[in-house]
KOLGU-4560 file (N, C-alpha, C; in nm, 3 decimals, padded with zeros to 5 digits):
<recs>
<n_xx: 03.829 n_yy: 04.249 n_zz: 01.993 ca_xx: 03.694 ca_yy: 04.218 ca_zz: 01.957 c_xx: 03.646 c_yy: 04.102 c_zz: 02.046 mol: A seq: 1 type: MET>
<n_xx: 03.539 n_yy: 04.126 n_zz: 02.117 ca_xx: 03.484 ca_yy: 04.024 ca_zz: 02.207 c_xx: 03.363 c_yy: 03.960 c_zz: 02.143 mol: A seq: 2 type: THR>
<n_xx: 03.353 n_yy: 03.835 n_zz: 02.165 ca_xx: 03.241 ca_yy: 03.760 ca_zz: 02.110 c_xx: 03.128 c_yy: 03.761 c_zz: 02.212 mol: A seq: 3 type: LYS>
<n_xx: 03.005 n_yy: 03.793 n_zz: 02.163 ca_xx: 02.892 ca_yy: 03.798 ca_zz: 02.254 c_xx: 02.839 c_yy: 03.659 c_zz: 02.279 mol: A seq: 4 type: GLU>
<n_xx: 02.798 n_yy: 03.640 n_zz: 02.401 ca_xx: 02.736 ca_yy: 03.514 ca_zz: 02.439 c_xx: 02.594 c_yy: 03.511 c_zz: 02.383 mol: A seq: 5 type: LYS>
<n_xx: 02.551 n_yy: 03.399 n_zz: 02.319 ca_xx: 02.415 ca_yy: 03.394 ca_zz: 02.265 c_xx: 02.313 c_yy: 03.411 c_zz: 02.377 mol: A seq: 6 type: PRO>
<n_xx: 02.206 n_yy: 03.481 n_zz: 02.343 ca_xx: 02.101 ca_yy: 03.501 ca_zz: 02.442 c_xx: 02.020 c_yy: 03.373 c_zz: 02.457 mol: A seq: 7 type: SER>
<n_xx: 01.940 n_yy: 03.369 n_zz: 02.561 ca_xx: 01.858 ca_yy: 03.253 ca_zz: 02.589 c_xx: 01.758 c_yy: 03.229 c_zz: 02.475 mol: A seq: 8 type: LYS>
<n_xx: 01.703 n_yy: 03.336 n_zz: 02.422 ca_xx: 01.606 ca_yy: 03.322 ca_zz: 02.313 c_xx: 01.673 c_yy: 03.269 c_zz: 02.187 mol: A seq: 9 type: THR>
<n_xx: 01.798 n_yy: 03.309 n_zz: 02.163 ca_xx: 01.870 ca_yy: 03.256 ca_zz: 02.048 c_xx: 01.895 c_yy: 03.106 c_zz: 02.065 mol: A seq: 10 type: GLU>
<n_xx: 01.936 n_yy: 03.067 n_zz: 02.183 ca_xx: 01.959 ca_yy: 02.925 ca_zz: 02.212 c_xx: 01.831 c_yy: 02.845 c_zz: 02.193 mol: A seq: 11 type: ASP>
<n_xx: 01.720 n_yy: 02.899 n_zz: 02.242 ca_xx: 01.591 ca_yy: 02.831 ca_zz: 02.227 c_xx: 01.552 c_yy: 02.819 c_zz: 02.080 mol: A seq: 12 type: GLU>
<n_xx: 01.574 n_yy: 02.927 n_zz: 02.006 ca_xx: 01.541 ca_yy: 02.929 ca_zz: 01.864 c_xx: 01.619 c_yy: 02.820 c_zz: 01.790 mol: A seq: 13 type: TYR>
<n_xx: 01.750 n_yy: 02.816 n_zz: 01.810 ca_xx: 01.833 ca_yy: 02.718 ca_zz: 01.740 c_xx: 01.804 c_yy: 02.576 c_zz: 01.787 mol: A seq: 14 type: PHE>
<n_xx: 01.772 n_yy: 02.558 n_zz: 01.913 ca_xx: 01.735 ca_yy: 02.425 ca_zz: 01.965 c_xx: 01.605 c_yy: 02.378 c_zz: 01.899 mol: A seq: 15 type: ALA>
<n_xx: 01.509 n_yy: 02.471 n_zz: 01.887 ca_xx: 01.382 ca_yy: 02.438 ca_zz: 01.824 c_xx: 01.404 c_yy: 02.404 c_zz: 01.676 mol: A seq: 16 type: LYS>
<n_xx: 01.484 n_yy: 02.483 n_zz: 01.605 ca_xx: 01.514 ca_yy: 02.457 ca_zz: 01.465 c_xx: 01.581 c_yy: 02.321 c_zz: 01.448 mol: A seq: 17 type: GLU>
<n_xx: 01.675 n_yy: 02.290 n_zz: 01.535 ca_xx: 01.746 ca_yy: 02.163 ca_zz: 01.529 c_xx: 01.650 c_yy: 02.046 c_zz: 01.555 mol: A seq: 18 type: GLU>
<n_xx: 01.558 n_yy: 02.063 n_zz: 01.650 ca_xx: 01.461 ca_yy: 01.958 ca_zz: 01.681 c_xx: 01.367 c_yy: 01.935 c_zz: 01.562 mol: A seq: 19 type: ALA>
<n_xx: 01.322 n_yy: 02.041 n_zz: 01.498 ca_xx: 01.234 ca_yy: 02.027 ca_zz: 01.382 c_xx: 01.307 c_yy: 01.965 c_zz: 01.263 mol: A seq: 20 type: GLU>
<n_xx: 01.432 n_yy: 02.002 n_zz: 01.246 ca_xx: 01.512 ca_yy: 01.944 ca_zz: 01.138 c_xx: 01.530 c_yy: 01.793 c_zz: 01.162 mol: A seq: 21 type: LYS>
<n_xx: 01.557 n_yy: 01.757 n_zz: 01.286 ca_xx: 01.573 ca_yy: 01.617 ca_zz: 01.322 c_xx: 01.442 c_yy: 01.541 c_zz: 01.301 mol: A seq: 22 type: SER>
<n_xx: 01.329 n_yy: 01.602 n_zz: 01.336 ca_xx: 01.197 ca_yy: 01.539 ca_zz: 01.318 c_xx: 01.170 c_yy: 01.515 c_zz: 01.170 mol: A seq: 23 type: LYS>
<n_xx: 01.197 n_yy: 01.616 n_zz: 01.086 ca_xx: 01.176 ca_yy: 01.602 ca_zz: 00.941 c_xx: 01.265 c_yy: 01.492 c_zz: 00.884 mol: A seq: 24 type: ARG>
<n_xx: 01.388 n_yy: 01.485 n_zz: 00.930 ca_xx: 01.480 ca_yy: 01.382 ca_zz: 00.882 c_xx: 01.432 c_yy: 01.243 c_zz: 00.922 mol: A seq: 25 type: LEU>
<n_xx: 01.383 n_yy: 01.227 n_zz: 01.044 ca_xx: 01.330 ca_yy: 01.098 ca_zz: 01.090 c_xx: 01.207 c_yy: 01.058 c_zz: 01.009 mol: A seq: 26 type: LYS>
<n_xx: 01.119 n_yy: 01.153 n_zz: 00.980 ca_xx: 00.999 ca_yy: 01.125 ca_zz: 00.900 c_xx: 01.037 c_yy: 01.083 c_zz: 00.758 mol: A seq: 27 type: GLU>
<n_xx: 01.136 n_yy: 01.151 n_zz: 00.701 ca_xx: 01.182 ca_yy: 01.117 ca_zz: 00.567 c_xx: 01.242 c_yy: 00.976 c_zz: 00.565 mol: A seq: 28 type: LYS>
<n_xx: 01.322 n_yy: 00.945 n_zz: 00.665 ca_xx: 01.383 ca_yy: 00.813 ca_zz: 00.674 c_xx: 01.276 c_yy: 00.705 c_zz: 00.692 mol: A seq: 29 type: LEU>
<n_xx: 01.175 n_yy: 00.732 n_zz: 00.775 ca_xx: 01.066 ca_yy: 00.638 ca_zz: 00.797 c_xx: 00.990 c_yy: 00.614 c_zz: 00.667 mol: A seq: 30 type: LYS>
<n_xx: 00.960 n_yy: 00.721 n_zz: 00.594 ca_xx: 00.889 ca_yy: 00.710 ca_zz: 00.467 c_xx: 00.971 c_yy: 00.628 c_zz: 00.367 mol: A seq: 31 type: HIS>
<n_xx: 01.100 n_yy: 00.654 n_zz: 00.358 ca_xx: 01.187 ca_yy: 00.580 ca_zz: 00.266 c_xx: 01.195 c_yy: 00.433 c_zz: 00.304 mol: A seq: 32 type: GLU>
<n_xx: 01.203 n_yy: 00.405 n_zz: 00.434 ca_xx: 01.208 ca_yy: 00.266 ca_zz: 00.481 c_xx: 01.078 c_yy: 00.194 c_zz: 00.449 mol: A seq: 33 type: THR>
<n_xx: 00.964 n_yy: 00.260 n_zz: 00.471 ca_xx: 00.834 ca_yy: 00.200 ca_zz: 00.440 c_xx: 00.821 c_yy: 00.174 c_zz: 00.290 mol: A seq: 34 type: GLU>
<n_xx: 00.868 n_yy: 00.267 n_zz: 00.209 ca_xx: 00.861 ca_yy: 00.251 ca_zz: 00.063 c_xx: 00.949 c_yy: 00.135 c_zz: 00.019 mol: A seq: 35 type: GLU>
<n_xx: 01.068 n_yy: 00.123 n_zz: 00.075 ca_xx: 01.157 ca_yy: 00.012 ca_zz: 00.042 c_xx: 01.093 c_yy: -00.122 c_zz: 00.080 mol: A seq: 36 type: GLU>
<n_xx: 01.028 n_yy: -00.126 n_zz: 00.196 ca_xx: 00.961 ca_yy: -00.248 ca_zz: 00.241 c_xx: 00.845 c_yy: -00.284 c_zz: 00.148 mol: A seq: 37 type: GLU>
<n_xx: 00.767 n_yy: -00.183 n_zz: 00.107 ca_xx: 00.657 ca_yy: -00.208 ca_zz: 00.012 c_xx: 00.711 c_yy: -00.266 c_zz: -00.118 mol: A seq: 38 type: ARG>
<n_xx: 00.820 n_yy: -00.209 n_zz: -00.168 ca_xx: 00.880 ca_yy: -00.259 ca_zz: -00.292 c_xx: 00.933 c_yy: -00.401 c_zz: -00.276 mol: A seq: 39 type: GLU>
<n_xx: 00.994 n_yy: -00.430 n_zz: -00.161 ca_xx: 01.046 ca_yy: -00.564 ca_zz: -00.134 c_xx: 00.931 c_yy: -00.666 c_zz: -00.133 mol: A seq: 40 type: ARG>
<n_xx: 00.823 n_yy: -00.631 n_zz: -00.064 ca_xx: 00.708 ca_yy: -00.721 ca_zz: -00.057 c_xx: 00.645 c_yy: -00.738 c_zz: -00.195 mol: A seq: 41 type: ILE>
<n_xx: 00.632 n_yy: -00.628 n_zz: -00.267 ca_xx: 00.575 ca_yy: -00.634 ca_zz: -00.402 c_xx: 00.657 c_yy: -00.726 c_zz: -00.491 mol: A seq: 42 type: LYS>
<n_xx: 00.788 n_yy: -00.713 n_zz: -00.486 ca_xx: 00.877 ca_yy: -00.796 ca_zz: -00.567 c_xx: 00.867 c_yy: -00.942 c_zz: -00.526 mol: A seq: 43 type: THR>
<n_xx: 00.863 n_yy: -00.968 n_zz: -00.397 ca_xx: 00.856 ca_yy: -01.105 ca_zz: -00.345 c_xx: 00.722 c_yy: -01.171 c_zz: -00.375 mol: A seq: 44 type: THR>
<n_xx: 00.613 n_yy: -01.094 n_zz: -00.364 ca_xx: 00.478 ca_yy: -01.152 ca_zz: -00.373 c_xx: 00.413 c_yy: -01.140 c_zz: -00.509 mol: A seq: 45 type: CYS>
<n_xx: 00.473 n_yy: -01.071 n_zz: -00.603 ca_xx: 00.410 ca_yy: -01.047 ca_zz: -00.733 c_xx: 00.377 c_yy: -01.180 c_zz: -00.800 mol: A seq: 46 type: TYR>
<n_xx: 00.252 n_yy: -01.193 n_zz: -00.842 ca_xx: 00.199 ca_yy: -01.312 ca_zz: -00.908 c_xx: 00.218 c_yy: -01.438 c_zz: -00.824 mol: A seq: 47 type: MET>
<n_xx: 00.201 n_yy: -01.421 n_zz: -00.693 ca_xx: 00.202 ca_yy: -01.533 ca_zz: -00.599 c_xx: 00.065 c_yy: -01.539 c_zz: -00.533 mol: A seq: 48 type: ARG>
<n_xx: 00.018 n_yy: -01.659 n_zz: -00.509 ca_xx: -00.112 ca_yy: -01.679 ca_zz: -00.446 c_xx: -00.105 c_yy: -01.634 c_zz: -00.300 mol: A seq: 49 type: CYS>
<n_xx: -00.197 n_yy: -01.548 n_zz: -00.257 ca_xx: -00.196 ca_yy: -01.504 ca_zz: -00.118 c_xx: -00.239 c_yy: -01.615 c_zz: -00.021 mol: A seq: 50 type: PRO>
<n_xx: -00.299 n_yy: -01.720 n_zz: -00.072 ca_xx: -00.345 ca_yy: -01.830 ca_zz: 00.014 c_xx: -00.235 c_yy: -01.932 c_zz: 00.038 mol: A seq: 51 type: LYS>
<n_xx: -00.171 n_yy: -01.980 n_zz: -00.071 ca_xx: -00.074 ca_yy: -02.089 ca_zz: -00.055 c_xx: 00.067 c_yy: -02.054 c_zz: -00.101 mol: A seq: 52 type: CYS>
<n_xx: 00.083 n_yy: -01.939 n_zz: -00.168 ca_xx: 00.215 ca_yy: -01.899 ca_zz: -00.215 c_xx: 00.252 c_yy: -01.954 c_zz: -00.351 mol: A seq: 53 type: GLY>
<n_xx: 00.160 n_yy: -02.030 n_zz: -00.413 ca_xx: 00.186 ca_yy: -02.086 ca_zz: -00.547 c_xx: 00.192 c_yy: -01.976 c_zz: -00.652 mol: A seq: 54 type: GLY>
<n_xx: 00.234 n_yy: -02.015 n_zz: -00.771 ca_xx: 00.242 ca_yy: -01.920 ca_zz: -00.882 c_xx: 00.104 c_yy: -01.891 c_zz: -00.939 mol: A seq: 55 type: ASN>
<n_xx: 00.078 n_yy: -01.763 n_zz: -00.966 ca_xx: -00.046 ca_yy: -01.724 ca_zz: -01.031 c_xx: -00.022 c_yy: -01.713 c_zz: -01.181 mol: A seq: 56 type: LEU>
<n_xx: -00.120 n_yy: -01.758 n_zz: -01.258 ca_xx: -00.113 ca_yy: -01.749 ca_zz: -01.403 c_xx: -00.240 c_yy: -01.681 c_zz: -01.452 mol: A seq: 57 type: HIS>
<n_xx: -00.226 n_yy: -01.593 n_zz: -01.547 ca_xx: -00.343 ca_yy: -01.527 ca_zz: -01.603 c_xx: -00.415 c_yy: -01.623 c_zz: -01.697 mol: A seq: 58 type: GLU>
<n_xx: -00.547 n_yy: -01.630 n_zz: -01.680 ca_xx: -00.630 ca_yy: -01.709 ca_zz: -01.768 c_xx: -00.747 c_yy: -01.624 c_zz: -01.815 mol: A seq: 59 type: VAL>
<n_xx: -00.795 n_yy: -01.651 n_zz: -01.935 ca_xx: -00.909 ca_yy: -01.578 ca_zz: -01.988 c_xx: -01.037 c_yy: -01.643 c_zz: -01.938 mol: A seq: 60 type: ALA>
<n_xx: -01.126 n_yy: -01.562 n_zz: -01.882 ca_xx: -01.256 ca_yy: -01.610 ca_zz: -01.837 c_xx: -01.359 c_yy: -01.504 c_zz: -01.872 mol: A seq: 61 type: PHE>
<n_xx: -01.451 n_yy: -01.539 n_zz: -01.960 ca_xx: -01.554 ca_yy: -01.446 ca_zz: -02.006 c_xx: -01.495 c_yy: -01.314 c_zz: -02.056 mol: A seq: 62 type: ARG>
<n_xx: -01.383 n_yy: -01.326 n_zz: -02.125 ca_xx: -01.320 ca_yy: -01.209 ca_zz: -02.186 c_xx: -01.237 c_yy: -01.125 c_zz: -02.091 mol: A seq: 63 type: GLY>
<n_xx: -01.217 n_yy: -01.173 n_zz: -01.970 ca_xx: -01.138 ca_yy: -01.099 ca_zz: -01.871 c_xx: -01.020 c_yy: -01.185 c_zz: -01.828 mol: A seq: 64 type: ILE>
<n_xx: -00.904 n_yy: -01.122 n_zz: -01.815 ca_xx: -00.784 ca_yy: -01.193 ca_zz: -01.770 c_xx: -00.783 c_yy: -01.195 c_zz: -01.618 mol: A seq: 65 type: ARG>
<n_xx: -00.804 n_yy: -01.314 n_zz: -01.560 ca_xx: -00.803 ca_yy: -01.328 ca_zz: -01.415 c_xx: -00.681 c_yy: -01.409 c_zz: -01.374 mol: A seq: 66 type: ILE>
<n_xx: -00.645 n_yy: -01.402 n_zz: -01.247 ca_xx: -00.528 ca_yy: -01.473 ca_zz: -01.196 c_xx: -00.575 c_yy: -01.601 c_zz: -01.127 mol: A seq: 67 type: ASP>
<n_xx: -00.514 n_yy: -01.713 n_zz: -01.166 ca_xx: -00.550 ca_yy: -01.843 ca_zz: -01.108 c_xx: -00.424 c_yy: -01.910 c_zz: -01.057 mol: A seq: 68 type: ARG>
<n_xx: -00.434 n_yy: -01.967 n_zz: -00.937 ca_xx: -00.320 ca_yy: -02.034 ca_zz: -00.875 c_xx: -00.303 c_yy: -02.173 c_zz: -00.936 mol: A seq: 69 type: CYS>
<n_xx: -00.181 n_yy: -02.204 n_zz: -00.977 ca_xx: -00.154 ca_yy: -02.336 ca_zz: -01.034 c_xx: -00.144 c_yy: -02.442 c_zz: -00.926 mol: A seq: 70 type: SER>
<n_xx: -00.134 n_yy: -02.402 n_zz: -00.801 ca_xx: -00.120 ca_yy: -02.498 ca_zz: -00.691 c_xx: -00.254 c_yy: -02.532 c_zz: -00.626 mol: A seq: 71 type: ASN>
<n_xx: -00.326 n_yy: -02.433 n_zz: -00.575 ca_xx: -00.452 ca_yy: -02.460 ca_zz: -00.503 c_xx: -00.576 c_yy: -02.433 c_zz: -00.587 mol: A seq: 72 type: CYS>
<n_xx: -00.559 n_yy: -02.371 n_zz: -00.705 ca_xx: -00.673 ca_yy: -02.344 ca_zz: -00.792 c_xx: -00.750 c_yy: -02.219 c_zz: -00.755 mol: A seq: 73 type: GLY>
<n_xx: -00.702 n_yy: -02.145 n_zz: -00.656 ca_xx: -00.769 ca_yy: -02.021 ca_zz: -00.617 c_xx: -00.772 c_yy: -01.920 c_zz: -00.730 mol: A seq: 74 type: GLY>
<n_xx: -00.875 n_yy: -01.838 n_zz: -00.732 ca_xx: -00.891 ca_yy: -01.736 ca_zz: -00.835 c_xx: -00.887 c_yy: -01.600 c_zz: -00.768 mol: A seq: 75 type: VAL>
<n_xx: -00.808 n_yy: -01.509 n_zz: -00.824 ca_xx: -00.789 ca_yy: -01.377 ca_zz: -00.767 c_xx: -00.821 c_yy: -01.272 c_zz: -00.872 mol: A seq: 76 type: TRP>
<n_xx: -00.897 n_yy: -01.173 n_zz: -00.831 ca_xx: -00.941 ca_yy: -01.069 ca_zz: -00.923 c_xx: -00.875 c_yy: -00.937 c_zz: -00.892 mol: A seq: 77 type: LEU>
<n_xx: -00.840 n_yy: -00.863 n_zz: -00.996 ca_xx: -00.788 ca_yy: -00.728 ca_zz: -00.979 c_xx: -00.904 c_yy: -00.632 c_zz: -00.964 mol: A seq: 78 type: ASP>
<n_xx: -00.874 n_yy: -00.510 n_zz: -00.926 ca_xx: -00.975 ca_yy: -00.408 ca_zz: -00.906 c_xx: -01.060 c_yy: -00.391 c_zz: -01.031 mol: A seq: 79 type: ASN>
<n_xx: -01.193 n_yy: -00.397 n_zz: -01.014 ca_xx: -01.287 ca_yy: -00.376 ca_zz: -01.123 c_xx: -01.326 c_yy: -00.502 c_zz: -01.199 mol: A seq: 80 type: GLY>
<n_xx: -01.252 n_yy: -00.612 n_zz: -01.180 ca_xx: -01.282 ca_yy: -00.734 ca_zz: -01.255 c_xx: -01.411 c_yy: -00.802 c_zz: -01.207 mol: A seq: 81 type: GLU>
<n_xx: -01.440 n_yy: -00.796 n_zz: -01.080 ca_xx: -01.562 ca_yy: -00.855 ca_zz: -01.028 c_xx: -01.685 c_yy: -00.788 c_zz: -01.090 mol: A seq: 82 type: LEU>
<n_xx: -01.683 n_yy: -00.657 n_zz: -01.100 ca_xx: -01.793 ca_yy: -00.584 ca_zz: -01.162 c_xx: -01.810 c_yy: -00.622 c_zz: -01.308 mol: A seq: 83 type: GLU>
<n_xx: -01.699 n_yy: -00.637 n_zz: -01.379 ca_xx: -01.705 ca_yy: -00.676 ca_zz: -01.519 c_xx: -01.763 c_yy: -00.815 c_zz: -01.536 mol: A seq: 84 type: LYS>
<n_xx: -01.725 n_yy: -00.907 n_zz: -01.449 ca_xx: -01.776 ca_yy: -01.043 ca_zz: -01.458 c_xx: -01.924 c_yy: -01.051 c_zz: -01.421 mol: A seq: 85 type: LEU>
<n_xx: -01.967 n_yy: -00.974 n_zz: -01.324 ca_xx: -02.105 ca_yy: -00.980 ca_zz: -01.277 c_xx: -02.201 c_yy: -00.913 c_zz: -01.373 mol: A seq: 86 type: ALA>
<n_xx: -02.155 n_yy: -00.813 n_zz: -01.444 ca_xx: -02.241 ca_yy: -00.742 ca_zz: -01.539 c_xx: -02.319 c_yy: -00.631 c_zz: -01.472 mol: A seq: 87 type: GLY>
<n_xx: -02.395 n_yy: -00.559 n_zz: -01.552 ca_xx: -02.468 ca_yy: -00.440 ca_zz: -01.508 c_xx: -02.584 c_yy: -00.474 c_zz: -01.416 mol: A seq: 88 type: VAL>
<n_xx: -02.660 n_yy: -00.580 n_zz: -01.448 ca_xx: -02.780 ca_yy: -00.609 ca_zz: -01.371 c_xx: -02.753 c_yy: -00.650 c_zz: -01.227 mol: A seq: 89 type: GLU>
<n_xx: -02.634 n_yy: -00.694 n_zz: -01.193 ca_xx: -02.604 ca_yy: -00.738 ca_zz: -01.058 c_xx: -02.528 c_yy: -00.633 c_zz: -00.977 mol: A seq: 90 type: ASP>
<n_xx: -02.538 n_yy: -00.507 n_zz: -01.012 ca_xx: -02.461 ca_yy: -00.401 ca_zz: -00.945 c_xx: -02.490 c_yy: -00.395 c_zz: -00.795 mol: A seq: 91 type: LYS>
<n_xx: -02.615 n_yy: -00.415 n_zz: -00.753 ca_xx: -02.647 ca_yy: -00.404 ca_zz: -00.610 c_xx: -02.581 c_yy: -00.519 c_zz: -00.533 mol: A seq: 92 type: SER>
<n_xx: -02.580 n_yy: -00.638 n_zz: -00.591 ca_xx: -02.516 ca_yy: -00.751 ca_zz: -00.526 c_xx: -02.366 c_yy: -00.727 c_zz: -00.516 mol: A seq: 93 type: VAL>
<n_xx: -02.309 n_yy: -00.679 n_zz: -00.624 ca_xx: -02.166 ca_yy: -00.649 ca_zz: -00.625 c_xx: -02.133 c_yy: -00.542 c_zz: -00.522 mol: A seq: 94 type: ILE>
<n_xx: -02.216 n_yy: -00.439 n_zz: -00.514 ca_xx: -02.194 ca_yy: -00.333 ca_zz: -00.415 c_xx: -02.198 c_yy: -00.389 c_zz: -00.274 mol: A seq: 95 type: SER>
<n_xx: -02.293 n_yy: -00.479 n_zz: -00.249 ca_xx: -02.303 ca_yy: -00.542 ca_zz: -00.117 c_xx: -02.179 c_yy: -00.625 c_zz: -00.086 mol: A seq: 96 type: ASP>
<n_xx: -02.135 n_yy: -00.704 n_zz: -00.183 ca_xx: -02.017 ca_yy: -00.788 ca_zz: -00.163 c_xx: -01.893 c_yy: -00.701 c_zz: -00.140 mol: A seq: 97 type: VAL>
<n_xx: -01.875 n_yy: -00.599 n_zz: -00.224 ca_xx: -01.759 ca_yy: -00.511 ca_zz: -00.209 c_xx: -01.765 c_yy: -00.436 c_zz: -00.076 mol: A seq: 98 type: LEU>
<n_xx: -01.883 n_yy: -00.391 n_zz: -00.038 ca_xx: -01.899 ca_yy: -00.323 ca_zz: 00.089 c_xx: -01.862 c_yy: -00.412 c_zz: 00.207 mol: A seq: 99 type: GLY>
<n_xx: -01.904 n_yy: -00.539 n_zz: 00.197 ca_xx: -01.873 ca_yy: -00.633 ca_zz: 00.303 c_xx: -01.723 c_yy: -00.652 c_zz: 00.319 mol: A seq: 100 type: PHE>
<n_xx: -01.653 n_yy: -00.671 n_zz: 00.206 ca_xx: -01.510 ca_yy: -00.695 ca_zz: 00.213 c_xx: -01.428 c_yy: -00.570 c_zz: 00.239 mol: A seq: 101 type: PHE>
<n_xx: -01.483 n_yy: -00.455 n_zz: 00.211 ca_xx: -01.407 ca_yy: -00.332 ca_zz: 00.237 c_xx: -01.436 c_yy: -00.277 c_zz: 00.375 mol: A seq: 102 type: SER>
<n_xx: -01.529 n_yy: -00.340 n_zz: 00.448 ca_xx: -01.560 ca_yy: -00.297 ca_zz: 00.584 c_xx: -01.658 c_yy: -00.183 c_zz: 00.591 mol: A seq: 103 type: GLY>
<n_xx: -01.726 n_yy: -00.151 n_zz: 00.482 ca_xx: -01.820 ca_yy: -00.039 ca_zz: 00.481 c_xx: -01.956 c_yy: -00.075 c_zz: 00.538 mol: A seq: 104 type: LYS>
<n_xx: -01.983 n_yy: -00.204 n_zz: 00.555 ca_xx: -02.114 ca_yy: -00.247 ca_zz: 00.608 c_xx: -02.098 c_yy: -00.308 c_zz: 00.743 mol: A seq: 105 type: LYS>
</recs>
């Protein structure tokens, strides 16, 4: 029984499959590495002031729990808190401010 030599098209097919498998594996590894880095940063920075690195403490202000730095006194708002503090009548101002900071304007 003689073993047949693989044809050129078979070699190309398997080379292509191997390259795609390698690409998928690299993408998966990159995604996992990025996710691990996000988690590391989140763990390190959670409830830390982005300005000075001090500890953030939740304080009640107008019925909303906002984050205030015990070191520099900076105040940090979570998503939606600015709108709640400003109220309904100031929606256009809030939209302008949010647009400015999100790069939409």
